[in-house]
N, C-alpha and C positions, 0 to 999 in steps of 0.2 A: 685551818686561822687565816686572814686574811687579817694582818695588819696595813692601817694606811699611818702613811706617812707626812710629813711637807715638803719630803724630797718626789713626791707622785705629784704636787699640785707645782712645784717648779720646775716639773719636764712638763706639765701639761700646758706652764704660760710661754714656755719656749716654743716646744711645736706652735703656740698658736699665733707668738710672735715670728715665726718663720716662714707659715701659712701664709699671713698676711703681708708679708714680702713678695712670696714667691704666685700667690694668685693668679694675679694677672699675666704673667711671665706666658711666653710662649715655653716650648720646649727645649728649643735654640738657646733662649735666655739663661732659661732655669738650669742647663747643664753651663753655661759660664761665667752665671752664676758659684755652683757647686767647684767649678773647678778654680776659681779665683779666688775660692777659700779654701780653695789645699791646697793651692800656689803660696798663701799667707803663713797656713800651718809650716809648710815644708822650707820654707823661707825664716819663719820663728824659732822654730825647731831643728831647723839645720839636717833633714833628714835626706836620704839621695834615694831617687827610685832609679832603680833598674827594671829591664828588661824581663818577663818572664820566657824561659824555655821554649819554642813553638812547642803546639802539642804533642805534635809527632815524636820529637826529643824525649820531652818529661812521658810518656805513653811508654818507649824504649827501654827506658833505664831500668 
């Protein structure tokens, strides 16, 4: 059973809007764009970023 809702139209519109913003960017420009968005979210929601344990430490636990 496939139920189609308005949310799918909204998601598609958001994806189209993002694509239009980034389609002419180089990979490094896209990375900077997404990093800026992430930094804005971290600041807005007071999210603290911590470093992950190195792979060798994570495996040995």
